[in-house]
VMD Tcl script that builds the backbone (N, CA, C; Angstrom):
set m [mol new atoms 339]
animate dup $m
set s [atomselect $m all]
$s set {name element resname resid chain x y z} {
  {N N MET 1 A 0.834 -1.175 0.000}
  {CA C MET 1 A 0.000 0.000 0.000}
  {C C MET 1 A 0.882 1.242 0.000}
  {N N ASP 2 A 0.592 2.175 -0.908}
  {CA C ASP 2 A 1.382 3.392 -1.009}
  {C C ASP 2 A 1.054 4.346 0.122}
  {N N SER 3 A 2.060 5.028 0.616}
  {CA C SER 3 A 1.866 6.018 1.661}
  {C C SER 3 A 1.256 7.276 1.062}
  {N N PRO 4 A 0.305 7.920 1.759}
  {CA C PRO 4 A -0.254 9.164 1.248}
  {C C PRO 4 A 0.740 10.315 1.316}
  {N N HIS 5 A 1.896 10.082 1.930}
  {CA C HIS 5 A 2.896 11.122 2.086}
  {C C HIS 5 A 4.037 10.981 1.074}
  {N N LYS 6 A 3.828 10.182 0.040}
  {CA C LYS 6 A 4.872 9.978 -0.957}
  {C C LYS 6 A 4.722 10.999 -2.072}
  {N N LEU 7 A 5.808 11.643 -2.451}
  {CA C LEU 7 A 5.827 12.532 -3.605}
  {C C LEU 7 A 6.082 11.703 -4.853}
  {N N LEU 8 A 6.994 10.777 -4.734}
  {CA C LEU 8 A 7.378 9.925 -5.853}
  {C C LEU 8 A 7.070 8.484 -5.491}
  {N N ASP 9 A 6.294 7.796 -6.318}
  {CA C ASP 9 A 5.994 6.390 -6.057}
  {C C ASP 9 A 7.163 5.498 -6.427}
  {N N GLY 10 A 7.844 5.853 -7.459}
  {CA C GLY 10 A 9.011 5.119 -7.925}
  {C C GLY 10 A 10.113 6.125 -8.180}
  {N N PRO 11 A 11.262 5.693 -8.630}
  {CA C PRO 11 A 12.387 6.607 -8.778}
  {C C PRO 11 A 12.157 7.713 -9.801}
  {N N MET 12 A 11.241 7.523 -10.743}
  {CA C MET 12 A 11.041 8.545 -11.754}
  {C C MET 12 A 9.651 9.161 -11.714}
  {N N ASP 13 A 8.737 8.698 -10.864}
  {CA C ASP 13 A 7.399 9.276 -10.810}
  {C C ASP 13 A 7.497 10.718 -10.342}
  {N N GLY 14 A 6.771 11.618 -11.020}
  {CA C GLY 14 A 6.827 13.030 -10.707}
  {C C GLY 14 A 7.899 13.753 -11.484}
  {N N LEU 15 A 8.791 13.034 -12.129}
  {CA C LEU 15 A 9.867 13.621 -12.905}
  {C C LEU 15 A 9.594 13.371 -14.374}
  {N N GLU 16 A 9.484 14.448 -15.135}
  {CA C GLU 16 A 9.225 14.344 -16.576}
  {C C GLU 16 A 10.509 13.983 -17.305}
  {N N ALA 17 A 10.379 13.571 -18.559}
  {CA C ALA 17 A 11.538 13.170 -19.360}
  {C C ALA 17 A 12.540 14.305 -19.532}
  {N N ASP 18 A 12.053 15.548 -19.543}
  {CA C ASP 18 A 12.961 16.686 -19.715}
  {C C ASP 18 A 13.579 17.150 -18.404}
  {N N GLY 19 A 13.343 16.416 -17.321}
  {CA C GLY 19 A 13.920 16.761 -16.034}
  {C C GLY 19 A 13.028 17.637 -15.179}
  {N N ARG 20 A 11.870 18.007 -15.675}
  {CA C ARG 20 A 10.923 18.844 -14.916}
  {C C ARG 20 A 10.303 18.007 -13.801}
  {N N LEU 21 A 10.320 18.541 -12.589}
  {CA C LEU 21 A 9.758 17.859 -11.431}
  {C C LEU 21 A 8.358 18.412 -11.181}
  {N N ARG 22 A 7.374 17.536 -11.169}
  {CA C ARG 22 A 5.977 17.930 -10.959}
  {C C ARG 22 A 5.624 17.740 -9.481}
  {N N LEU 23 A 5.207 18.823 -8.836}
  {CA C LEU 23 A 4.837 18.764 -7.424}
  {C C LEU 23 A 3.351 18.446 -7.268}
  {N N PRO 24 A 2.986 17.745 -6.201}
  {CA C PRO 24 A 1.574 17.459 -5.920}
  {C C PRO 24 A 0.885 18.690 -5.319}
  {N N PRO 25 A -0.434 18.639 -5.132}
  {CA C PRO 25 A -1.153 19.786 -4.561}
  {C C PRO 25 A -0.660 20.217 -3.181}
  {N N ASN 26 A -0.356 19.281 -2.318}
  {CA C ASN 26 A 0.123 19.595 -0.973}
  {C C ASN 26 A 1.455 18.894 -0.747}
  {N N VAL 27 A 2.505 19.683 -0.636}
  {CA C VAL 27 A 3.846 19.130 -0.413}
  {C C VAL 27 A 4.115 19.246 1.088}
  {N N THR 28 A 3.959 18.129 1.779}
  {CA C THR 28 A 4.129 18.135 3.229}
  {C C THR 28 A 5.582 17.873 3.610}
  {N N THR 29 A 5.884 18.179 4.849}
  {CA C THR 29 A 7.223 17.926 5.365}
  {C C THR 29 A 7.552 16.432 5.293}
  {N N LEU 30 A 6.531 15.587 5.431}
  {CA C LEU 30 A 6.761 14.142 5.353}
  {C C LEU 30 A 7.216 13.700 3.965}
  {N N MET 31 A 7.018 14.545 2.960}
  {CA C MET 31 A 7.438 14.229 1.586}
  {C C MET 31 A 8.851 14.727 1.287}
  {N N ALA 32 A 9.504 15.332 2.252}
  {CA C ALA 32 A 10.791 15.980 2.020}
  {C C ALA 32 A 11.837 15.045 1.414}
  {N N GLU 33 A 11.931 13.828 1.899}
  {CA C GLU 33 A 12.944 12.903 1.365}
  {C C GLU 33 A 12.679 12.585 -0.106}
  {N N ASP 34 A 11.409 12.398 -0.451}
  {CA C ASP 34 A 11.073 12.151 -1.851}
  {C C ASP 34 A 11.354 13.381 -2.709}
  {N N LEU 35 A 11.069 14.565 -2.176}
  {CA C LEU 35 A 11.363 15.793 -2.907}
  {C C LEU 35 A 12.858 15.924 -3.131}
  {N N ARG 36 A 13.635 15.632 -2.095}
  {CA C ARG 36 A 15.098 15.697 -2.232}
  {C C ARG 36 A 15.570 14.787 -3.347}
  {N N ALA 37 A 15.050 13.559 -3.386}
  {CA C ALA 37 A 15.434 12.610 -4.433}
  {C C ALA 37 A 15.031 13.131 -5.811}
  {N N GLY 38 A 13.835 13.701 -5.906}
  {CA C GLY 38 A 13.380 14.253 -7.187}
  {C C GLY 38 A 14.232 15.424 -7.642}
  {N N LEU 39 A 14.632 16.273 -6.706}
  {CA C LEU 39 A 15.484 17.415 -7.054}
  {C C LEU 39 A 16.869 16.962 -7.497}
  {N N VAL 40 A 17.387 15.920 -6.868}
  {CA C VAL 40 A 18.686 15.375 -7.287}
  {C C VAL 40 A 18.586 14.850 -8.713}
  {N N LEU 41 A 17.508 14.127 -9.011}
  {CA C LEU 41 A 17.314 13.624 -10.377}
  {C C LEU 41 A 17.164 14.768 -11.369}
  {N N ALA 42 A 16.435 15.806 -10.989}
  {CA C ALA 42 A 16.255 16.963 -11.873}
  {C C ALA 42 A 17.598 17.652 -12.122}
  {N N ALA 43 A 18.417 17.784 -11.091}
  {CA C ALA 43 A 19.725 18.423 -11.240}
  {C C ALA 43 A 20.658 17.590 -12.104}
  {N N ASP 44 A 20.452 16.278 -12.136}
  {CA C ASP 44 A 21.291 15.406 -12.958}
  {C C ASP 44 A 21.161 15.706 -14.448}
  {N N HIS 45 A 20.055 16.351 -14.858}
  {CA C HIS 45 A 19.874 16.713 -16.266}
  {C C HIS 45 A 20.816 17.830 -16.673}
  {N N GLU 46 A 21.295 18.610 -15.721}
  {CA C GLU 46 A 22.293 19.664 -15.886}
  {C C GLU 46 A 21.926 20.752 -16.870}
  {N N ALA 47 A 20.739 20.714 -17.467}
  {CA C ALA 47 A 20.323 21.791 -18.355}
  {C C ALA 47 A 19.569 22.850 -17.555}
  {N N ALA 48 A 18.769 22.402 -16.586}
  {CA C ALA 48 A 17.984 23.297 -15.749}
  {C C ALA 48 A 17.290 22.482 -14.668}
  {N N ILE 49 A 16.922 23.150 -13.595}
  {CA C ILE 49 A 16.061 22.544 -12.589}
  {C C ILE 49 A 14.719 23.253 -12.725}
  {N N LEU 50 A 13.756 22.535 -13.287}
  {CA C LEU 50 A 12.434 23.088 -13.542}
  {C C LEU 50 A 11.420 22.362 -12.682}
  {N N ILE 51 A 10.618 23.126 -11.970}
  {CA C ILE 51 A 9.646 22.554 -11.048}
  {C C ILE 51 A 8.260 23.028 -11.454}
  {N N ASP 52 A 7.390 22.090 -11.794}
  {CA C ASP 52 A 6.016 22.407 -12.171}
  {C C ASP 52 A 5.169 22.417 -10.904}
  {N N ALA 53 A 4.732 23.613 -10.516}
  {CA C ALA 53 A 3.920 23.767 -9.308}
  {C C ALA 53 A 2.480 24.133 -9.666}
  {N N SER 54 A 2.032 23.717 -10.844}
  {CA C SER 54 A 0.706 24.107 -11.325}
  {C C SER 54 A -0.429 23.573 -10.457}
  {N N GLU 55 A -0.195 22.491 -9.727}
  {CA C GLU 55 A -1.231 21.916 -8.863}
  {C C GLU 55 A -0.998 22.220 -7.384}
  {N N THR 56 A 0.118 22.821 -7.056}
  {CA C THR 56 A 0.541 22.979 -5.667}
  {C C THR 56 A -0.080 24.217 -5.030}
  {N N ILE 57 A -0.749 23.996 -3.894}
  {CA C ILE 57 A -1.342 25.114 -3.169}
  {C C ILE 57 A -0.729 25.300 -1.782}
  {N N SER 58 A -0.054 24.264 -1.268}
  {CA C SER 58 A 0.605 24.409 0.032}
  {C C SER 58 A 1.905 23.608 0.044}
  {N N ILE 59 A 2.817 24.087 0.903}
  {CA C ILE 59 A 4.135 23.453 0.971}
  {C C ILE 59 A 4.667 23.597 2.393}
  {N N GLY 60 A 5.300 22.546 2.885}
  {CA C GLY 60 A 5.850 22.543 4.235}
  {C C GLY 60 A 7.231 23.160 4.314}
  {N N GLN 61 A 7.645 23.445 5.529}
  {CA C GLN 61 A 8.918 24.104 5.770}
  {C C GLN 61 A 10.113 23.306 5.240}
  {N N ALA 62 A 10.149 22.013 5.497}
  {CA C ALA 62 A 11.280 21.206 5.034}
  {C C ALA 62 A 11.356 21.203 3.509}
  {N N ALA 63 A 10.206 21.164 2.851}
  {CA C ALA 63 A 10.184 21.188 1.387}
  {C C ALA 63 A 10.694 22.534 0.871}
  {N N LEU 64 A 10.308 23.615 1.530}
  {CA C LEU 64 A 10.812 24.932 1.134}
  {C C LEU 64 A 12.326 25.017 1.295}
  {N N GLN 65 A 12.838 24.447 2.372}
  {CA C GLN 65 A 14.286 24.441 2.575}
  {C C GLN 65 A 14.993 23.697 1.456}
  {N N LEU 66 A 14.391 22.596 1.004}
  {CA C LEU 66 A 14.977 21.836 -0.099}
  {C C LEU 66 A 14.943 22.630 -1.404}
  {N N LEU 67 A 13.864 23.358 -1.650}
  {CA C LEU 67 A 13.791 24.186 -2.859}
  {C C LEU 67 A 14.858 25.279 -2.829}
  {N N ILE 68 A 15.070 25.867 -1.664}
  {CA C ILE 68 A 16.116 26.885 -1.544}
  {C C ILE 68 A 17.490 26.272 -1.801}
  {N N ALA 69 A 17.731 25.098 -1.242}
  {CA C ALA 69 A 19.008 24.408 -1.473}
  {C C ALA 69 A 19.185 24.080 -2.954}
  {N N ALA 70 A 18.102 23.664 -3.615}
  {CA C ALA 70 A 18.179 23.353 -5.047}
  {C C ALA 70 A 18.468 24.612 -5.855}
  {N N LYS 71 A 17.876 25.740 -5.460}
  {CA C LYS 71 A 18.131 27.016 -6.145}
  {C C LYS 71 A 19.594 27.402 -5.989}
  {N N LEU 72 A 20.125 27.266 -4.787}
  {CA C LEU 72 A 21.537 27.585 -4.556}
  {C C LEU 72 A 22.454 26.663 -5.353}
  {N N GLU 73 A 22.090 25.387 -5.443}
  {CA C GLU 73 A 22.887 24.430 -6.225}
  {C C GLU 73 A 22.820 24.771 -7.709}
  {N N ALA 74 A 21.645 25.152 -8.195}
  {CA C ALA 74 A 21.515 25.555 -9.600}
  {C C ALA 74 A 22.387 26.775 -9.874}
  {N N ASP 75 A 22.380 27.729 -8.954}
  {CA C ASP 75 A 23.234 28.910 -9.115}
  {C C ASP 75 A 24.703 28.504 -9.151}
  {N N ARG 76 A 25.089 27.583 -8.277}
  {CA C ARG 76 A 26.485 27.111 -8.245}
  {C C ARG 76 A 26.868 26.434 -9.552}
  {N N MET 77 A 25.911 25.661 -10.100}
  {CA C MET 77 A 26.166 24.936 -11.352}
  {C C MET 77 A 25.954 25.828 -12.579}
  {N N THR 78 A 25.529 27.060 -12.350}
  {CA C THR 78 A 25.179 28.017 -13.396}
  {C C THR 78 A 24.166 27.448 -14.394}
  {N N ILE 79 A 23.105 26.848 -13.833}
  {CA C ILE 79 A 21.992 26.370 -14.655}
  {C C ILE 79 A 20.716 27.053 -14.170}
  {N N PRO 80 A 19.750 27.199 -15.062}
  {CA C PRO 80 A 18.501 27.842 -14.652}
  {C C PRO 80 A 17.747 27.023 -13.603}
  {N N PHE 81 A 17.065 27.735 -12.725}
  {CA C PHE 81 A 16.166 27.157 -11.730}
  {C C PHE 81 A 14.875 27.924 -11.847}
  {N N GLU 82 A 13.773 27.204 -12.014}
  {CA C GLU 82 A 12.495 27.903 -12.124}
  {C C GLU 82 A 11.367 27.064 -11.547}
  {N N ILE 83 A 10.537 27.734 -10.766}
  {CA C ILE 83 A 9.289 27.138 -10.305}
  {C C ILE 83 A 8.232 27.671 -11.259}
  {N N GLU 84 A 7.703 26.774 -12.084}
  {CA C GLU 84 A 6.778 27.164 -13.146}
  {C C GLU 84 A 5.328 27.016 -12.707}
  {N N ASN 85 A 4.475 27.888 -13.260}
  {CA C ASN 85 A 3.021 27.790 -13.092}
  {C C ASN 85 A 2.577 27.832 -11.644}
  {N N ALA 86 A 3.292 28.555 -10.802}
  {CA C ALA 86 A 2.942 28.627 -9.386}
  {C C ALA 86 A 1.585 29.302 -9.212}
  {N N GLN 87 A 0.739 28.678 -8.428}
  {CA C GLN 87 A -0.595 29.196 -8.162}
  {C C GLN 87 A -0.534 30.247 -7.046}
  {N N GLU 88 A -1.523 31.124 -7.033}
  {CA C GLU 88 A -1.553 32.241 -6.097}
  {C C GLU 88 A -1.409 31.831 -4.625}
  {N N PRO 89 A -2.096 30.774 -4.140}
  {CA C PRO 89 A -1.925 30.409 -2.719}
  {C C PRO 89 A -0.481 30.037 -2.367}
  {N N LEU 90 A 0.191 29.345 -3.267}
  {CA C LEU 90 A 1.585 28.962 -3.029}
  {C C LEU 90 A 2.483 30.194 -3.016}
  {N N VAL 91 A 2.295 31.072 -3.989}
  {CA C VAL 91 A 3.116 32.281 -4.065}
  {C C VAL 91 A 2.894 33.153 -2.830}
  {N N LYS 92 A 1.644 33.289 -2.404}
  {CA C LYS 92 A 1.352 34.103 -1.212}
  {C C LYS 92 A 2.035 33.529 0.026}
  {N N ARG 93 A 2.045 32.205 0.167}
  {CA C ARG 93 A 2.711 31.579 1.311}
  {C C ARG 93 A 4.210 31.861 1.268}
  {N N ILE 94 A 4.793 31.708 0.094}
  {CA C ILE 94 A 6.237 31.925 -0.041}
  {C C ILE 94 A 6.576 33.405 0.153}
  {N N GLU 95 A 5.720 34.295 -0.338}
  {CA C GLU 95 A 5.928 35.730 -0.119}
  {C C GLU 95 A 5.836 36.069 1.365}
  {N N ALA 96 A 4.867 35.481 2.064}
  {CA C ALA 96 A 4.679 35.750 3.491}
  {C C ALA 96 A 5.911 35.349 4.302}
  {N N LEU 97 A 6.635 34.371 3.815}
  {CA C LEU 97 A 7.853 33.919 4.490}
  {C C LEU 97 A 9.087 34.699 4.050}
  {N N GLY 98 A 8.910 35.618 3.101}
  {CA C GLY 98 A 10.024 36.421 2.618}
  {C C GLY 98 A 10.963 35.676 1.687}
  {N N LEU 99 A 10.457 34.618 1.035}
  {CA C LEU 99 A 11.313 33.782 0.199}
  {C C LEU 99 A 11.017 33.892 -1.298}
  {N N ALA 100 A 10.086 34.768 -1.681}
  {CA C ALA 100 A 9.687 34.852 -3.094}
  {C C ALA 100 A 10.856 35.255 -3.990}
  {N N GLU 101 A 11.626 36.235 -3.565}
  {CA C GLU 101 A 12.759 36.674 -4.382}
  {C C GLU 101 A 13.808 35.573 -4.471}
  {N N THR 102 A 14.090 34.929 -3.367}
  {CA C THR 102 A 15.076 33.846 -3.332}
  {C C THR 102 A 14.713 32.745 -4.320}
  {N N LEU 103 A 13.416 32.409 -4.380}
  {CA C LEU 103 A 12.960 31.314 -5.238}
  {C C LEU 103 A 12.494 31.785 -6.617}
  {N N GLY 104 A 12.671 33.058 -6.927}
  {CA C GLY 104 A 12.313 33.573 -8.246}
  {C C GLY 104 A 10.828 33.677 -8.484}
  {N N LEU 105 A 10.040 33.901 -7.441}
  {CA C LEU 105 A 8.583 33.976 -7.578}
  {C C LEU 105 A 8.044 35.390 -7.405}
  {N N THR 106 A 8.915 36.380 -7.384}
  {CA C THR 106 A 8.449 37.748 -7.228}
  {C C THR 106 A 7.591 38.142 -8.409}
  {N N GLY 107 A 6.379 38.637 -8.107}
  {CA C GLY 107 A 5.474 39.083 -9.162}
  {C C GLY 107 A 4.778 37.968 -9.902}
  {N N LYS 108 A 4.878 36.733 -9.414}
  {CA C LYS 108 A 4.251 35.599 -10.079}
  {C C LYS 108 A 3.070 35.105 -9.265}
  {N N GLY 109 A 2.301 34.231 -9.839}
  {CA C GLY 109 A 1.194 33.618 -9.128}
  {C C GLY 109 A -0.069 33.674 -9.957}
  {N N GLU 110 A -0.453 32.531 -10.469}
  {CA C GLU 110 A -1.669 32.443 -11.261}
  {C C GLU 110 A -2.814 32.135 -10.327}
  {N N GLU 111 A -3.945 32.787 -10.560}
  {CA C GLU 111 A -5.101 32.549 -9.712}
  {C C GLU 111 A -5.642 31.156 -9.958}
  {N N VAL 112 A -5.967 30.465 -8.872}
  {CA C VAL 112 A -6.525 29.110 -8.966}
  {C C VAL 112 A -7.903 29.191 -9.590}
  {N N GLN 113 A -8.170 28.357 -10.557}
  {CA C GLN 113 A -9.464 28.335 -11.240}
  {C C GLN 113 A -10.460 27.518 -10.478}
}
mol reanalyze $m
mol bondsrecalc $m
mol representation Tube
mol addrep $m
């Protein structure tokens, strides 16, 4: 039986062929280890770290810390890092924590339909 706290069911679930990591609607702290694994796989593509947050409305502290670490690693590797299609609730949470600029989400946020 799969855990409801899994981000990735298998080593490549949630990771697109182009290295884009797709986040679930709620990224809890319990998913942090799976997120870390997904970010490592995304960084292995070395072209960019792209994160599809089109379904994500909430994110836990540990997951945010991992995204910041991935952004810093992308900067070190001189590859693009982008959180794509971020919805307004996610952007507002990240802005409230003062992390929007760090994660490249300043002025972004699509309204949830």
